[in-house]
MARBA-3410 file (N, C-alpha, C, O; in Angstrom, 1 decimal):
198
0.8,-1.2,0.0,0.0,0.0,0.0,0.9,1.2,0.0,1.7,1.4,0.9 ~ 0.7,2.1,-1.0,1.5,3.3,-1.0,1.0,4.4,0.0,-0.1,4.2,0.6 ~ 1.8,5.5,0.1,1.4,6.5,1.1,0.1,7.2,0.8,-0.7,7.4,1.8 ~ -0.2,7.4,-0.4,-1.5,8.1,-0.7,-2.7,7.2,-0.4,-3.7,7.7,0.2 ~ -2.6,5.9,-0.7,-3.6,5.0,-0.3,-3.8,4.9,1.2,-4.9,4.9,1.7
-2.7,4.9,1.9,-2.7,4.8,3.4,-3.4,6.1,4.0,-4.2,5.9,4.9 ~ -3.1,7.2,3.4,-3.8,8.5,3.8,-5.3,8.4,3.6,-6.1,8.8,4.5 ~ -5.7,7.9,2.4,-7.1,7.8,2.1,-7.8,6.9,3.1,-8.9,7.2,3.6 ~ -7.3,5.7,3.3,-7.9,4.7,4.2,-7.9,5.2,5.6,-8.9,5.0,6.3 ~ -6.8,5.8,6.0,-6.8,6.3,7.4,-7.9,7.4,7.6,-8.5,7.5,8.6
-8.0,8.3,6.6,-9.0,9.4,6.7,-10.4,8.8,6.7,-11.2,9.3,7.5 ~ -10.7,7.8,5.9,-12.0,7.2,5.9,-12.3,6.6,7.3,-13.4,6.8,7.8 ~ -11.4,5.8,7.8,-11.7,5.2,9.1,-11.8,6.2,10.2,-12.6,6.1,11.1 ~ -11.0,7.3,10.2,-11.1,8.4,11.2,-12.4,9.1,11.1,-13.1,9.3,12.1 ~ -12.9,9.4,9.9,-14.2,10.0,9.7,-15.3,9.0,10.2,-16.2,9.5,10.9
-15.1,7.8,10.0,-16.1,6.8,10.4,-16.2,6.7,11.9,-17.3,6.7,12.5 ~ -15.0,6.7,12.6,-15.0,6.6,14.1,-15.7,7.9,14.6,-16.5,7.8,15.6 ~ -15.3,9.1,14.1,-16.0,10.3,14.5,-17.5,10.3,14.3,-18.2,10.7,15.2 ~ -17.9,9.8,13.2,-19.3,9.7,12.9,-20.0,8.8,13.8,-21.1,9.1,14.3 ~ -19.4,7.6,14.2,-20.0,6.7,15.1,-20.2,7.4,16.5,-21.2,7.2,17.1
-19.2,8.0,16.9,-19.2,8.7,18.2,-20.4,9.7,18.3,-21.1,9.8,19.2 ~ -20.5,10.5,17.2,-21.6,11.5,17.2,-22.9,10.8,17.0,-23.9,11.3,17.7 ~ -23.0,9.8,16.2,-24.3,9.1,16.0,-24.8,8.4,17.3,-26.0,8.6,17.6 ~ -23.9,7.7,17.9,-24.4,7.0,19.1,-24.6,8.0,20.3,-25.5,7.8,21.1 ~ -23.9,9.1,20.3,-24.1,10.1,21.3,-25.4,10.8,21.1,-26.0,11.3,22.1
-25.8,10.9,19.9,-27.1,11.7,19.6,-28.3,10.9,19.9,-29.4,11.4,20.0 ~ -28.1,9.5,20.0,-29.3,8.7,20.3,-30.2,8.5,19.1,-31.4,8.1,19.3 ~ -29.7,8.8,17.9,-30.5,8.6,16.7,-30.0,7.4,15.9,-29.0,7.5,15.2 ~ -30.7,6.3,16.0,-30.2,5.1,15.3,-30.1,5.2,13.8,-29.2,4.6,13.2 ~ -31.0,6.0,13.2,-30.9,6.2,11.7,-29.6,6.8,11.3,-29.0,6.5,10.3
-29.1,7.7,12.2,-27.8,8.4,11.9,-26.7,7.4,12.0,-25.8,7.4,11.2 ~ -26.8,6.5,13.0,-25.8,5.5,13.1,-25.8,4.6,11.9,-24.7,4.2,11.4 ~ -27.0,4.2,11.5,-27.1,3.3,10.3,-26.4,4.0,9.1,-25.7,3.3,8.3 ~ -26.7,5.3,8.9,-26.2,6.0,7.8,-24.6,6.0,7.8,-24.0,5.9,6.8 ~ -24.1,6.2,9.0,-22.6,6.3,9.1,-22.0,4.9,8.7,-21.0,4.8,8.0
-22.6,3.9,9.3,-22.1,2.5,9.0,-22.2,2.2,7.6,-21.2,1.7,7.0 ~ -23.3,2.5,7.0,-23.5,2.2,5.5,-22.5,3.0,4.7,-21.9,2.5,3.8 ~ -22.4,4.3,5.0,-21.5,5.2,4.2,-20.1,4.7,4.2,-19.5,4.7,3.1 ~ -19.5,4.4,5.4,-18.1,4.0,5.4,-18.0,2.6,4.8,-17.0,2.4,4.0 ~ -18.9,1.7,5.0,-18.8,0.4,4.4,-18.8,0.5,2.9,-18.0,-0.2,2.2
-19.7,1.3,2.4,-19.8,1.4,0.9,-18.6,2.2,0.3,-18.2,1.9,-0.8 ~ -18.1,3.2,1.1,-17.0,3.9,0.6,-15.8,3.0,0.4,-15.1,3.1,-0.6 ~ -15.5,2.2,1.4,-14.4,1.2,1.3,-14.6,0.3,0.1,-13.7,0.1,-0.7 ~ -15.8,-0.2,-0.1,-16.1,-1.1,-1.2,-15.9,-0.4,-2.5,-15.4,-1.0,-3.5 ~ -16.4,0.8,-2.7,-16.3,1.5,-3.9,-14.9,1.8,-4.3,-14.5,1.7,-5.4
-14.1,2.3,-3.3,-12.7,2.6,-3.6,-12.0,1.3,-4.0,-11.2,1.3,-4.9 ~ -12.3,0.2,-3.3,-11.7,-1.1,-3.6,-12.1,-1.5,-5.0,-11.2,-2.0,-5.8 ~ -13.3,-1.4,-5.4,-13.8,-1.7,-6.7,-13.1,-0.9,-7.8,-12.7,-1.5,-8.8 ~ -12.9,0.3,-7.6,-12.2,1.2,-8.5,-10.8,0.7,-8.7,-10.3,0.7,-9.9 ~ -10.1,0.3,-7.7,-8.7,-0.2,-7.8,-8.7,-1.5,-8.5,-7.8,-1.7,-9.4
-9.6,-2.4,-8.2,-9.7,-3.7,-8.9,-9.9,-3.5,-10.4,-9.2,-4.1,-11.2 ~ -10.9,-2.7,-10.7,-11.2,-2.5,-12.1,-10.0,-1.8,-12.9,-9.7,-2.2,-14.0 ~ -9.4,-0.9,-12.2,-8.2,-0.2,-12.8,-7.1,-1.1,-13.0,-6.4,-1.1,-14.1 ~ -6.8,-2.0,-12.1,-5.7,-3.0,-12.2,-6.0,-4.0,-13.4,-5.2,-4.3,-14.2 ~ -7.3,-4.4,-13.5,-7.7,-5.3,-14.5,-7.5,-4.7,-15.9,-7.0,-5.3,-16.8
-8.0,-3.4,-16.0,-7.8,-2.7,-17.3,-6.4,-2.5,-17.7,-6.1,-2.4,-18.8 ~ -5.5,-2.3,-16.7,-4.1,-2.1,-16.9,-3.4,-3.4,-17.2,-2.2,-3.4,-17.5 ~ -4.1,-4.6,-17.1,-3.4,-5.8,-17.3,-2.5,-6.3,-16.2,-1.5,-7.0,-16.4 ~ -2.9,-5.9,-15.0,-2.1,-6.2,-13.8,-2.1,-7.8,-13.6,-3.0,-8.4,-14.1 ~ -1.1,-8.2,-12.9,-1.1,-9.7,-12.6,-2.2,-10.1,-11.6,-2.8,-9.3,-10.9
-2.4,-11.4,-11.6,-3.4,-12.0,-10.7,-3.0,-11.6,-9.2,-3.9,-11.4,-8.4 ~ -1.7,-11.7,-8.9,-1.3,-11.4,-7.6,-1.6,-9.9,-7.2,-2.0,-9.7,-6.0 ~ -1.4,-9.0,-8.1,-1.7,-7.6,-7.8,-3.2,-7.4,-7.5,-3.6,-6.7,-6.6 ~ -4.1,-8.0,-8.3,-5.5,-7.9,-8.1,-5.9,-8.6,-6.8,-6.7,-8.0,-6.1 ~ -5.4,-9.7,-6.6,-5.7,-10.5,-5.3,-5.2,-9.7,-4.1,-5.9,-9.7,-3.1
-4.1,-9.0,-4.2,-3.6,-8.2,-3.1,-4.5,-7.1,-2.8,-4.8,-6.8,-1.6 ~ -4.9,-6.4,-3.8,-5.9,-5.2,-3.6,-7.2,-5.7,-3.0,-7.8,-5.1,-2.2 ~ -7.7,-6.8,-3.6,-9.0,-7.4,-3.1,-8.9,-7.8,-1.6,-9.7,-7.4,-0.8 ~ -7.8,-8.5,-1.3,-7.7,-9.0,0.1,-7.5,-7.8,1.1,-8.0,-7.8,2.2 ~ -6.7,-6.8,0.6,-6.5,-5.6,1.5,-7.8,-4.9,1.7,-8.1,-4.5,2.8
-8.6,-4.7,0.7,-9.9,-4.0,0.8,-10.8,-4.8,1.7,-11.5,-4.2,2.6 ~ -10.9,-6.1,1.5,-11.7,-6.9,2.4,-11.3,-6.8,3.8,-12.1,-6.7,4.7 ~ -10.0,-6.8,4.0,-9.4,-6.7,5.4,-9.8,-5.4,6.0,-10.1,-5.4,7.2 ~ -9.9,-4.3,5.2,-10.3,-3.0,5.8,-11.8,-3.0,6.1,-12.2,-2.4,7.1 ~ -12.6,-3.8,5.4,-14.0,-3.9,5.8,-14.2,-4.6,7.1,-14.9,-4.2,8.0
-13.4,-5.7,7.2,-13.4,-6.5,8.5,-12.9,-5.6,9.6,-13.5,-5.6,10.7 ~ -11.8,-4.9,9.4,-11.3,-4.0,10.4,-12.3,-2.9,10.8,-12.4,-2.6,12.0 ~ -13.0,-2.3,9.8,-14.0,-1.3,10.1,-15.1,-1.9,11.0,-15.5,-1.2,11.9 ~ -15.5,-3.1,10.7,-16.5,-3.8,11.6,-16.0,-3.9,13.0,-16.8,-3.7,13.9 ~ -14.8,-4.3,13.2,-14.2,-4.5,14.5,-14.1,-3.2,15.2,-14.5,-3.1,16.4
-13.7,-2.1,14.5,-13.5,-0.8,15.1,-14.9,-0.3,15.5,-15.1,0.3,16.6 ~ -15.9,-0.4,14.6,-17.2,0.1,14.9,-17.8,-0.6,16.1,-18.5,0.1,16.9 ~ -17.7,-1.9,16.2,-18.2,-2.6,17.4,-17.5,-2.1,18.7,-18.2,-1.9,19.7 ~ -16.2,-2.0,18.6,-15.4,-1.6,19.8,-15.8,-0.2,20.3,-16.1,0.0,21.4 ~ -15.8,0.7,19.3,-16.1,2.1,19.7,-17.6,2.2,20.2,-17.8,2.9,21.2
-18.5,1.5,19.6,-19.9,1.6,20.0,-20.2,1.0,21.3,-20.8,1.7,22.2 ~ -19.7,-0.2,21.6,-20.1,-0.9,22.8,-19.1,-0.7,23.9,-19.5,-0.8,25.1 ~ -17.9,-0.5,23.7,-16.9,-0.3,24.8,-17.0,1.1,25.4,-16.9,1.3,26.6 ~ -17.3,2.1,24.6,-17.3,3.5,25.0,-18.7,4.1,25.3,-18.9,4.9,26.2 ~ -19.7,3.7,24.4,-20.9,4.5,24.4,-22.2,3.7,24.8,-22.9,4.1,25.7
-22.5,2.7,24.0,-23.7,2.0,24.1,-23.8,1.1,25.3,-22.7,0.7,25.8 ~ -25.0,0.8,25.8,-25.1,-0.2,26.8,-24.4,-1.5,26.3,-24.6,-1.9,25.2 ~ -23.7,-2.2,27.2,-23.0,-3.4,26.8,-23.9,-4.5,26.3,-24.9,-4.8,26.9 ~ -23.5,-5.1,25.2,-24.1,-6.3,24.6,-23.1,-7.4,24.8,-22.0,-7.3,24.3 ~ -23.4,-8.4,25.5,-22.4,-9.4,25.9,-21.7,-10.1,24.8,-20.6,-10.6,25.0
-22.3,-10.2,23.6,-21.6,-10.9,22.5,-20.6,-10.0,21.8,-19.9,-10.6,20.9 ~ -20.6,-8.7,22.0,-19.8,-7.8,21.1,-18.3,-8.2,21.2,-17.7,-8.1,20.1 ~ -17.7,-8.5,22.3,-16.3,-8.8,22.3,-15.9,-10.0,21.4,-14.8,-10.0,20.8 ~ -16.8,-11.0,21.3,-16.5,-12.2,20.5,-16.5,-11.8,19.0,-15.6,-12.1,18.3 ~ -17.5,-11.0,18.6,-17.6,-10.6,17.2,-16.4,-9.6,16.9,-15.8,-9.7,15.8
-16.2,-8.7,17.8,-15.1,-7.8,17.6,-13.7,-8.5,17.4,-13.0,-8.1,16.5 ~ -13.5,-9.4,18.2,-12.2,-10.2,18.2,-12.1,-11.0,16.9,-11.1,-11.1,16.2 ~ -13.3,-11.6,16.5,-13.3,-12.4,15.3,-13.1,-11.6,14.0,-12.3,-12.0,13.2 ~ -13.7,-10.4,14.0,-13.5,-9.5,12.9,-12.1,-9.0,12.8,-11.5,-8.9,11.7 ~ -11.5,-8.7,13.9,-10.1,-8.3,14.0,-9.1,-9.3,13.5,-8.2,-9.0,12.8
-9.4,-10.6,13.8,-8.5,-11.7,13.4,-8.6,-11.9,11.9,-7.6,-12.1,11.2 ~ -9.9,-11.9,11.4,-10.1,-12.1,9.9,-9.4,-10.9,9.2,-8.8,-11.1,8.1 ~ -9.5,-9.7,9.7,-8.9,-8.5,9.1,-7.4,-8.7,9.0,-6.8,-8.4,8.0 ~ -6.8,-9.2,10.1,-5.3,-9.4,10.2,-4.9,-10.4,9.2,-3.9,-10.2,8.5 ~ -5.7,-11.5,9.1,-5.4,-12.6,8.1,-5.5,-12.0,6.7,-4.6,-12.3,5.8
-6.5,-11.3,6.4,-6.7,-10.7,5.1,-5.5,-9.8,4.7,-5.0,-9.8,3.6 ~ -5.2,-8.9,5.6,-4.1,-8.0,5.4,-2.7,-8.7,5.2,-1.9,-8.3,4.4 ~ -2.5,-9.8,6.0,-1.3,-10.6,5.8,-1.3,-11.2,4.4,-0.2,-11.2,3.8 ~ -2.4,-11.8,4.0,-2.5,-12.4,2.7,-2.3,-11.3,1.6,-1.6,-11.6,0.6 ~ -2.8,-10.1,1.8,-2.6,-9.0,0.8,-1.1,-8.7,0.8,-0.6,-8.4,-0.3
-0.4,-8.6,1.9,1.0,-8.3,1.9,1.8,-9.4,1.1,2.7,-9.0,0.4 ~ 1.4,-10.6,1.3,2.1,-11.7,0.6,1.9,-11.6,-0.9,2.8,-11.8,-1.7 ~ 0.7,-11.3,-1.3,0.3,-11.2,-2.7,1.0,-10.0,-3.3,1.5,-10.0,-4.5 ~ 1.1,-8.9,-2.5,1.8,-7.7,-3.0,3.3,-8.0,-3.3,3.9,-7.5,-4.2 ~ 3.9,-8.8,-2.4,5.3,-9.1,-2.5,5.5,-9.9,-3.8,6.5,-9.7,-4.5
4.6,-10.9,-4.1,4.6,-11.6,-5.3,4.5,-10.7,-6.6,5.2,-10.9,-7.5 ~ 3.6,-9.8,-6.5,3.3,-8.9,-7.6,4.6,-8.0,-7.9,4.9,-7.8,-9.0 ~ 5.3,-7.6,-6.8,6.5,-6.8,-7.0,7.6,-7.6,-7.6,8.4,-7.1,-8.4 ~ 7.6,-8.9,-7.3,8.6,-9.8,-7.9,8.2,-10.2,-9.3,9.0,-10.8,-10.1 ~ 7.0,-10.0,-9.7,6.5,-10.4,-11.1,6.2,-11.8,-11.1,6.3,-12.4,-12.2
5.8,-12.4,-10.0,5.5,-13.9,-10.0,4.1,-14.1,-9.4,3.6,-13.2,-8.7 ~ 3.5,-15.2,-9.8,2.2,-15.6,-9.2,2.4,-16.9,-8.6,3.0,-17.8,-9.1 ~ 1.9,-17.1,-7.3,1.9,-18.4,-6.7,0.6,-19.1,-6.9,-0.4,-18.7,-6.3 ~ 0.5,-20.1,-7.8,-0.7,-20.7,-8.1,-1.5,-21.3,-6.9,-2.7,-21.2,-6.8 ~ -0.8,-21.8,-5.9,-1.4,-22.4,-4.7,-2.1,-21.3,-3.9,-3.2,-21.4,-3.5
-1.4,-20.2,-3.6,-2.0,-19.1,-2.9,-3.2,-18.5,-3.6,-4.2,-18.1,-3.0 ~ -3.0,-18.3,-4.9,-4.1,-17.8,-5.7,-5.4,-18.7,-5.6,-6.5,-18.2,-5.5 ~ -5.1,-20.0,-5.7,-6.2,-20.9,-5.6,-6.9,-20.9,-4.3,-8.1,-20.9,-4.2 ~ -6.1,-20.8,-3.2,-6.6,-20.7,-1.8,-7.4,-19.4,-1.7,-8.5,-19.4,-1.1 ~ -6.9,-18.3,-2.2,-7.6,-17.1,-2.1,-8.9,-17.1,-2.9,-9.9,-16.6,-2.4
-8.9,-17.8,-4.0,-10.2,-17.9,-4.8,-11.2,-18.7,-4.0,-12.4,-18.3,-3.9 ~ -10.8,-19.8,-3.4,-11.7,-20.6,-2.7,-12.3,-19.9,-1.5,-13.5,-20.0,-1.2 ~ -11.4,-19.2,-0.8,-11.9,-18.4,0.4,-12.8,-17.3,0.0,-13.8,-16.9,0.7 ~ -12.6,-16.7,-1.2,-13.5,-15.6,-1.7,-14.8,-16.2,-2.0,-15.8,-15.6,-1.8 ~ -14.9,-17.4,-2.6,-16.1,-18.0,-2.9,-16.9,-18.3,-1.6,-18.1,-18.1,-1.5
-16.2,-18.8,-0.6,-16.8,-19.1,0.6,-17.3,-17.9,1.3,-18.4,-17.8,1.9 ~ -16.5,-16.8,1.2,-17.0,-15.5,1.8,-18.2,-15.0,1.1,-19.1,-14.5,1.7 ~ -18.2,-15.1,-0.2,-19.3,-14.6,-1.0,-20.6,-15.3,-0.6,-21.7,-14.7,-0.4 ~ -20.5,-16.6,-0.5,-21.7,-17.4,-0.1,-22.1,-17.1,1.3,-23.3,-16.9,1.6 ~ -21.1,-17.0,2.2,-21.5,-16.6,3.6,-22.1,-15.3,3.7,-23.0,-15.1,4.5
-21.6,-14.3,3.0,-22.2,-13.0,3.1,-23.6,-12.9,2.6,-24.5,-12.2,3.1 ~ -23.9,-13.6,1.5,-25.2,-13.7,0.9,-26.2,-14.3,2.0,-27.3,-13.8,2.1 ~ -25.8,-15.4,2.6,-26.6,-16.0,3.6,-26.8,-15.0,4.8,-27.9,-14.9,5.3 ~ -25.8,-14.3,5.2,-25.9,-13.4,6.3,-26.9,-12.2,5.9,-27.7,-11.8,6.7 ~ -26.8,-11.7,4.7,-27.7,-10.6,4.3,-29.1,-11.1,4.3,-30.0,-10.4,4.9
-29.4,-12.2,3.7,-30.8,-12.7,3.6,-31.3,-13.0,5.1,-32.4,-12.7,5.4 ~ -30.4,-13.6,5.9,-30.8,-14.0,7.2,-31.2,-12.7,8.1,-32.1,-12.7,8.8 ~ -30.4,-11.7,7.9,-30.6,-10.4,8.7,-31.9,-9.8,8.2,-32.6,-9.1,9.0 ~ -32.2,-9.9,6.9,-33.4,-9.2,6.4,-34.7,-10.0,6.7,-35.7,-9.3,6.9 ~ -34.6,-11.3,6.9,-35.9,-12.0,7.1,-36.1,-12.4,8.6,-37.2,-12.8,8.9
-35.0,-12.3,9.4,-35.2,-12.6,10.8,-35.9,-11.5,11.6,-35.4,-10.4,11.7 ~ -37.1,-11.8,12.1,-37.8,-10.7,12.8,-37.2,-10.3,14.1,-37.5,-9.2,14.6 ~ -36.3,-11.1,14.6,-35.6,-10.7,15.8,-34.5,-9.7,15.6,-34.0,-9.0,16.5 ~ -34.0,-9.5,14.3,-32.9,-8.6,14.0,-33.5,-7.3,13.6,-34.1,-7.2,12.4 ~ -33.4,-6.3,14.4,-34.0,-5.0,14.1,-32.9,-3.9,14.1,-32.1,-3.8,15.0
-32.9,-3.2,13.0,-31.8,-2.2,12.8,-31.9,-0.9,13.6,-30.9,-0.3,13.8 ~ -33.1,-0.5,13.9,-33.3,0.8,14.6,-34.0,0.7,15.9,-34.3,1.7,16.5 ~ -34.2,-0.5,16.5,-34.8,-0.6,17.7,-33.8,-0.6,18.9,-33.2,-1.6,19.2 ~ -33.6,0.6,19.5,-32.6,0.8,20.5,-32.9,0.0,21.8,-32.1,-0.1,22.7 ~ -34.1,-0.6,21.9,-34.4,-1.4,23.1,-33.7,-2.7,23.0,-33.5,-3.4,24.0
-33.3,-3.1,21.8,-32.5,-4.3,21.6,-31.0,-4.0,21.7,-30.6,-3.1,20.9 ~ -30.3,-4.6,22.5,-28.9,-4.3,22.7,-28.0,-4.5,21.5,-27.0,-3.9,21.3 ~ -28.5,-5.4,20.6,-27.7,-5.7,19.4,-28.0,-4.9,18.2,-27.5,-5.2,17.1 ~ -28.8,-3.9,18.4,-29.3,-3.1,17.2,-28.1,-2.5,16.4,-28.1,-2.6,15.2 ~ -27.1,-2.0,17.1,-26.0,-1.4,16.4,-25.1,-2.5,15.7,-24.7,-2.2,14.6
-25.0,-3.6,16.4,-24.2,-4.7,15.8,-24.9,-5.2,14.5,-24.2,-5.5,13.5 ~ -26.2,-5.3,14.5,-26.9,-5.7,13.3,-26.6,-4.8,12.1,-26.5,-5.3,11.0 ~ -26.5,-3.5,12.3,-26.2,-2.6,11.3,-24.8,-2.9,10.8,-24.5,-2.9,9.5 ~ -23.8,-3.1,11.7,-22.5,-3.4,11.3,-22.4,-4.7,10.5,-21.7,-4.7,9.5 ~ -23.1,-5.7,11.0,-23.1,-7.0,10.3,-23.7,-6.8,8.9,-23.1,-7.3,7.9
-24.8,-6.2,8.8,-25.5,-6.1,7.5,-24.7,-5.4,6.4,-24.5,-5.9,5.3 ~ -24.3,-4.1,6.7,-23.7,-3.3,5.7,-22.3,-3.8,5.4,-21.7,-3.7,4.3 ~ -21.6,-4.4,6.4,-20.3,-5.0,6.2,-20.5,-6.2,5.3,-19.6,-6.4,4.4 ~ -21.5,-7.0,5.5,-21.8,-8.2,4.6,-22.0,-7.7,3.2,-21.6,-8.4,2.2 ~ -22.8,-6.7,3.0,-23.1,-6.2,1.7,-21.8,-5.7,1.0,-21.5,-6.1,-0.2
-21.0,-5.0,1.7,-19.7,-4.5,1.1,-18.8,-5.7,0.7,-18.2,-5.7,-0.3 ~ -18.7,-6.7,1.6,-17.9,-7.9,1.3,-18.5,-8.7,0.2,-17.7,-9.3,-0.6 ~ -19.8,-8.8,0.1,-20.4,-9.5,-1.0,-20.0,-8.9,-2.4,-19.7,-9.6,-3.3 ~ -20.1,-7.6,-2.4,-19.8,-6.8,-3.6,-18.3,-7.1,-4.0,-18.0,-7.3,-5.2 ~ -17.4,-6.9,-3.0,-16.0,-7.1,-3.3,-15.7,-8.5,-3.7,-14.9,-8.8,-4.6
-16.3,-9.5,-3.1,-16.1,-10.9,-3.4,-16.5,-11.2,-4.8,-15.8,-11.9,-5.6 ~ -17.7,-10.7,-5.2,-18.2,-10.9,-6.6,-17.3,-10.3,-7.6,-17.0,-10.9,-8.6 ~ -16.8,-9.1,-7.3,-15.9,-8.4,-8.2,-14.6,-9.2,-8.4,-14.1,-9.3,-9.5 ~ -14.1,-9.6,-7.2,-12.8,-10.4,-7.3,-13.0,-11.6,-8.1,-12.1,-12.0,-8.9 ~ -14.1,-12.3,-7.9,-14.3,-13.6,-8.7,-14.5,-13.3,-10.2,-14.1,-14.0,-11.0
-15.2,-12.2,-10.5,-15.4,-11.8,-11.9,-14.2,-11.4,-12.6,-13.9,-11.9,-13.7 ~ -13.4,-10.6,-12.0,-12.2,-10.0,-12.6,-11.0,-11.0,-12.6,-9.9,-10.7,-13.2 ~ -11.1,-12.1,-12.0,-10.0,-13.1,-12.0,-10.5,-14.4,-12.7,-9.7,-15.4,-12.6 ~ -11.7,-14.4,-13.2,-12.2,-15.7,-13.7,-11.5,-16.3,-14.9,-11.4,-17.5,-14.9 ~ -10.9,-15.5,-15.7,-10.2,-16.0,-16.9,-8.7,-15.9,-16.8,-8.0,-16.1,-17.8
-8.2,-15.5,-15.6,-6.7,-15.3,-15.5,-6.0,-16.6,-15.3,-6.5,-17.5,-14.5 ~ -4.9,-16.8,-15.9,-4.1,-18.0,-15.8,-2.9,-17.6,-15.0,-2.2,-16.6,-15.2 ~ -2.5,-18.5,-14.0,-1.3,-18.3,-13.2,-0.1,-18.9,-13.9,1.0,-18.8,-13.4
END
């Protein structure tokens, strides 16, 4: 990740954290939902632009995989940060939040590590067929999982996005919009690497 990209991602996450603090402090759940959706979609859109640009430039599979994994890692990291800021500092404690926060942070770290490995291969001008295949299988699994999560959250009457009487209302927003962002990124990754040979 170059310095300009680092500045962009850091700015987005900083704005997101500030927005969460203001939204949860205001007691307006719709504001919280808007912040979560905005940052999740912003990360996904920037990632999509990078993926499409790399594909158009004829970049290697490793370069595209690195960008995809890095963007996905940032979505997972955003989810972990959003849960931590919301439940540790402001909202009434929801007993499950530390488990989800830790899981999101772990997946984010794994994604970013995978992205670093792929970036290293791209700089060397080589593709590791095994790593690329593993990445593709994991992307397929993530795509399927996020679709299930989206449908489940939409049809489950117990999952309410704006009902502050339910302690998990903020987490439901993080889960849903994060899943949408990951589904879009996963679909794009699978589409733009479908015909590439290692």
